[in-house]
N, C-alpha and C positions, 0 to 999 in steps of 0.2 A: 592263281587260280583259287588261293583261298581268298585274296586279297579281292579278285573281282565278284568272288558271292556275297565277299562282307559290302560290298561298295555298292552293290545292287540292293540287298538287303537294306540299306540305310537311304537309298534314293526311293525306295519302294517305301520306308514308313513315312520319310518327310514328305511324300505326295498323300499317302493316307491323311497325315495331322495337319495338311493344307489342306484337301477337300474338307477332312470335320469342321475344320473352321472357318470355311466359306459356308458349310452346310447351318455353323450357327450364327452367322452373320446372316444367311439368309431366311431364317426362321423369325430372327428380330425383327429383318425389315418388313416380315410378311404381318406380324403383329404390329407392327408399327400402320402398315397398312389397313389392317383390320381397325385400330383404333381411329385414322384417318375418315374409313369409308361411317364408320357409327357416328361421327364427329360433323358428318355432311361434307366433309372436305373430299369430293369424286376426284377431281384432278389428282392430289396429293396422292391416294389412295393408289392410282392408275400409273403414275412415277416409280410408289415405292413396289410394286409388282413389279415392273420393266427391271429396276435393279436388282428383287429376288429372283426374276427368272436368268438373269446375266450371270450371277453367281451362281447358279446350279446349273446353268448349259440347259435346263429345258422347263418346261412349264410341268404343271400337275391339276389335276381335280380341280382342288380347293382353291388353287392359284385362279383357274380360268374361268372359276363358276362365280369368283368375288371380282374379278375383271370384268365382266357380263354384267356382273349386277350395277358395278360402278357407271358404266358405258351408258347402261338403261338410264341410270340415275340424270345422267348429262344429258341426254338422249328426251327424257323426258320433261326436261328446264323446257328447252324450247325444239319438239319435235321436228319443226321443219324449215329449221335454222341451216340443215347442212345436209346433201345428197350424202357426202363421205361418213357426216357420222351414222348416219343411217345404215349405211353397207358396213363399216366396221362394225355397226354391233349385228348385224346379220350374219356376217364370214364368222363373228364369235361364238355364235348361237349355233352353227352348222357344224363347227370344229368340234364342241363338245358332247353335242348330238352324236355325232359320226365315233368320237373317241371312248366314250366316257359309259356306255351303255352297260353299265356291269352291277353286280350286287354288290348293296352297300349305300350306291345313288342314287335311289331310285326317287326320292322325294325330288333332290335337286334334279335330275333329269325332267321330271314333269314339269318344276318351274321354269327350266328353259326351253322345255318344249312348246310348255302355251305361250312363254314370251315370243319365242319365233313367230306361233301362229297370229299373234295380235299385231306384228308389224304391219305397216304399209304394203300394199303388193305392188310396188313399182321398180321396170329393170331398168330404165332411163334415168338421165336426167331431165328429161323431155316433161316424161311423166311424174315425175315430183316434182317439177315446175308448176305442173296443173293440180296437181293434188295440194300444193302449198298454197296458191290462189282460193281453193276452195276452201280451205281450211280456215285462212285469214278472213274470209266472206261469213262464213259461219261464225267464227269467233267473236266479229265486230258486232254479228246479229245478235247473238246470242248476250253480248255487252251491252248493248241498246235495250233490249229487252227486259233486264235484270235492274238498268238504272229507272229507265221510265217506271218500271214495276214500285220500285223504292222510293221513288220520289212523286209519284203519283200525277203522273206527267200526260198531257193531252197534245196530238198532233194538230197545228193548225196551220191548214193550207195557206197559201200566200192570196195576194189578190187587192184590188183596186176597191176603193171604197169612200166613198164623201164624208170625210172626219171634223167632227163638231158641227153647230146647227147654225140655222140661220144665216145671217152676215159674214161668220165664221167660219161656214160651212167650206171645205176645201178638199180636192181629189188627193188623193195619199195611197200609195204601194207599199205593200208589205211583202217582205218574202219571207219563206216557209218557216216555222219555228217551233217548239212545243214550250207549253204553258202548264205551271201547276195547276193540276184539275180545284184543288183546295189553296187556300191562304196557308202559308208555312204554320205547322203548329209548334205548339211547345214539345213534345216528343221529338219531331224533325230538329228541332232547331238543339234540345239538348243533347243531341251528338256533338253539335259543336262545341256549343259553348252551355254552361249549366245554368240553368234558369228555375226561379221558383213558381212558374207557371203551370197551368192542368192539362194534361195530356193531349186533346186531339182539339181543343181550344185555339184559336189563332193565338201565335208570339204576338206581344202588346203591352205595350206601346213600345217602339224600336225604331232606332235612329237609320238615318241612310246608310251611314257607315256601318252601321252595325249589320244591316241585312246583305249588303254589298261582300261585307266578309264573311259570311255564311255562304254567299254564292261563290266567292273565290276557294273557300274550303271544297267546295263539292267539284271545284275543277281537279283539284289534287286528285278528289278520288277516283273520279272519273273522265277525267278530260275533256275533249272539247269545250267550247265556251257556256258559261253561267254567270247570268246576270239579272237585274231587276229588267221587267220588260219596261221598251219603250214607252211614252203616251199613247204615241200611234199602235201599236202592236198592242197596249190594254184593250183602247177603243177598241180595235178588230174584233178582238177575242171575244170583249162583252158584249157586242152586236151580234157575235156568233158567226163570225168571219163568213166563209160563200155559203152560210149553211143560214145565212139570216134570214127572220122573220118578218124582221121591220119593227120589233116591239119599243115599247117606250122605255121599258127596264131591262136588262140582263136575263133573257128569257121567258118573260111574259109582259101583259100588259096590265096583270093583277099583282102591284105592291106587296098585297099580302101573302102571293104564293113564293116570291123571292126576297122579301125584302124584310118583312116582318120581324120585329123585336121578338124573340123566342124568350122563354122562362127558364132558366137552367139549374139543373138540380145542384150542377157542383159550382156555380158561380150567382147563383140569386136571378132575382125578377129584372129584368130589361139589363142583361148583360151579355157579352160576350157568350155564344153556344158555340158549342162542339160542330167542326165544320160539316157541311153537307147534310146541315137540316132543311135548309131551304129546297124548293126544285131548281133544277141545273139547268141551263141555256142549250141553246141547239146544238153545241157541241160540246156536252158534259162537263162543264165548266159550272162552280158553284159559289155563291155568297159575293159576285161581282155588284149586287146591289145593297147587301146588307151586311151583318157583323162586324167585320174591321175596314175601315177604309184602307186605301194600299198605296205606300210611295213607290211612283217610278222612278226610272232611271235618271229623266229629262231633271234640266233646270229648270227654274217657271220664268216666264216673260209672257206678259198678258198679250202681246202684241205680236209673239212669234208665229201665230196661225198665216198673219200675211206673208212673212219671209221665209216660210217652211218647205225645204226643198218636197219637188213631189217623192220621190224613189228616199225608203224606209231612213224617213225624221227620226234624227236622234237628240234632237233637244238644241236647243241653245250652247256655245260653247263656255260660256261661265255665267253667273248668276251668286244670288244669294239663298234661295228656297227651291227646292224639290215640288215638282207635281205629286198632287195627291188624287186619286179617283176614287169613285164608288161610294156607296152610302156605308151606313155601321149602322151598330143595333141603338145608339141614339137617336140618330137622323136619318134612318131609311128609306130618304124622300128623294133621290137622285137618281136622276134618267140615265141612258149609259151616254149622253154629253156631259153631265156634270164633271167639272175640275174645278181646282183648288190649292193651294198652295201650303207648304208644310211651313209654318211660322206665321202666317197670317195676323194682319194687325188685330187687335179686340175689337175695332169698328167694324169689320168685315164678319166676324166669328169668332166665338169665344177661343181667346190665344191658350188656356189649357187644353182644351179639345184638340187645337190644332196638331198636337203631338200624339194624338191616340191612334198610331194609325200601324195595320200590320202590314203584308207582303207577301208576294209569289215568286216563284222564280220562273226564268227563260232558260231554256236551252237550246244551243244550237252547234249541232256535229261538226266536226272538223269536216 
C-alpha cells in the first residue's frame, strides 16, 4: 500500500515537472511570437502561436489577441486576395468577443470589436468576388488619378487628322494617350537624376536616351507604358486633338500669346522660363510653340511622310537623328507643322542649338 502511494506521488510530481517545463517553453515561444510581430514577420508570429497553444493545450486571451493582430496585418497587406483569409480573421474576432468580455481586457476588447465591425460584410464567395472586383477598379482609378496629378498629364482622345502641310500632308490616326501638360521640369527630373537646373524650368539640354531613361524610371514607379511622344502624337496634341480650332500655332494664331520669349527672373532675359507662362492650347497643354523645342520618339527621315502607315506611326525603324518638334525661347517662330532633326548640320541651323531640346512624356495605361 505504501509503495503504491509512493509511486502515485512520484508520477504526479513528474507530470507537474513536465507541465512546468512545457509552460516555460510555451512562455518563451510566446515571447518569440511577440518579437516576430514587432519585426513585421507576421507569418512566423502565427506559427509560433500555433506551437504555444500546442504546448499549453489551449489558447489564452493574450495569445488570441496577438494572433488576431497578426492575421489582420496579413489581411491588410492584400485585403481581397483570399476569402478564406477574411473568414479566418472574422472567426477569430468572434471567438475573442464571445469569450473574453472580462475585466481588465476592456481596451483590447474594444480594439477587436472595432476591427470586426470594419471587416467587409460578405457571407459568400460570390459576394466576395464582386467586392474584390469593385475594390480593384477603385484601386486602379485612384492609382491613375495619383499618377496623372503627380506628373501633370492631360488625356488626349484619339482621332484622325491631316499631319504635316502642303505636299507633305497625309492622313494619320492616333489612339488615346496621356501627354504631359508641361515640358518635364528640373524639379521632376531631379527625382530621377540629380541636376543643376532651376525648379519649374524645363530640364534642358537633354539627350534622347536621357529622356527615355526618365520615362523607363516612371514605368517602374507607376506601371503602364511611359515614353516620348511619337511625332504623330506630338503634332496631334499640339493642334488641340479633336478640339482643334485650326490655329497656326499651338493654341493661337498670335505668336506672342503662345511662344513669345519671356524674361525670367531666375534665368535672365531671353531664356527658358518656368513652364506654363504662355497661353495653353485647346487641350490645356502648354509651351508646344515656345520655351524649349522637344525631342520625339521617332527617328528622323525627311521622306518618312511618304511611306508612313496611317495607324499610329512610330517613325522609321532606324536612323542617325531624332525628330525635334516645336519652337523655343530663341526661335519661337514655328507653326504646329514645323519639324527638324536633332543634330542637323550647320548649313540648316546652328549645330550648337540643335541639341538644346527638352521633352515631355506620354503615358499609355495597361
